[in-house]
N, C-alpha and C positions, 0 to 999 in steps of 0.2 A: 915300564910302569911308571908314572910320575910319582915322586915321592913327596910333592907339596901339597897333596890332596889325600885326604883321609881316605882309607880303604872302604869299599861300600859293606855295609852291616856293622861298621863300627858304631859306637855311641855317638862320636863326633859328626859322622855322616848323618845320623838320624835327627841330631839336633839341627844341624844346617838345613836338612831337609823341611822340618817343622818351621824353622824360622823362615825358610822361602815361601812357604805355604802361607804363613802368617802375614809376611809382608804383601804378598798378592791379594789376600782377602782383605787385609786393612786398605790396600790401594783401592779395591772396589768400593768399600764403604766410604772413604774419603772422596771419592770421584762423585758419588751422589751427594755427600754433605755439603762439598763445595759448590756444587750445582745448585742446590737448594738454597745455600746461604748468598749465593750471588743474585739469584733470583729474586729473593727477598730483599736484598740491598736494593736492586733495580726498581722493584714496586714501592719500597718505602720511598725512595727518591722521586720516583714519577708521581706517586700520590701526594707528594709533599708533607709526609708524615714527619713530626717532630720527635727529638729523643724521648720526651716525655711520654708521648703517645706510643712509641714502641716499647718502652719499658712498661707502660701500662698493660700492654698486651702480653708481654712476656711474664708479668706477675700474675695474670689472670689466666694462664693457661700452664697445664703440667707438661704440655706437648713440647712447646719449646725449650724449656729447660732439658727435658730428657733428650731431645735431638742435639742439643750441645753437649750434653755430656756424652753422648755416642761419638760425636765429632772429636772431643777431646780424646777419648779413649783410642779412638783409631788413630789419631796422630801420635799418641804416647806409644802405641805399639809399632806403628810404621817407621817413623824417623830413626829410632834408636837401631832399629835392624840395620837400616842403611848405612847409618854412621859406624856401626859396627865393622861393616865390610870396609869403609874408608879408614878407619883407625887400624886394621888390620893390614890393608894393602898400601897406604899411603905413608903412614906412621909407623908402621913395623910392630905394632902391639900385636903380641902373641895369645892366643886362645883366652886365657882366662882374664888377662889384662883388658882385652877388646870388649870380652863380656862384661866386666864390671863398669867399664867407661859407659857402654851402651845402657846397662841397667840403671846408672846413676842418672844418665839424661833422660831415660823414661820415666823414672820415678819424679824428676823436677818437673818435665813437661806434664804428666798427669797432676801433680800437686797444684802447680800455678794455673793450669787450665781449668781444673775444678774449683778452684778458688775463685776465678774470674766467672764462671758460671753461677757459683753461689752467691756472689756479690751482685750479679744482676738479677738472680731470680728471687732474692728474698725480699 
C-alpha cells in the first residue's frame, strides 16, 4: 500500500474528496461565467457600446452585479484548491501549511473580486 496517500475513510481523505468535488463544481460554474462574460464583451464591442453605457446598464440591473459576484465566488473557490495541490506537490508544503496558503489566496481573491464588483455596481 502507498504511504503517501491518506487511508480511505480518514478525515484527510474526506477533505480531499470534498475539495475535489468543489473544484469540479466551481469549474462548471466558471465555464458558464466565462462564456457569458466573453459573449457580453463581443456584443458590447460589436454594438459599439461605450464604457459609460456599459456601466449604466450594470447600475440599472441587479442581475449583472449578482452574476459577477457568482463569478468571483467561483474563482475564489476554484483557484486556491488547485494552488493547494501545486503548493503540496511542487513546493513541498505539507497539509496544514498548504491549506493555510490556499485559504489566504482564496480570501484575497474573494475580497479583491467583491471590491471590484462593488466599485462597478455602486
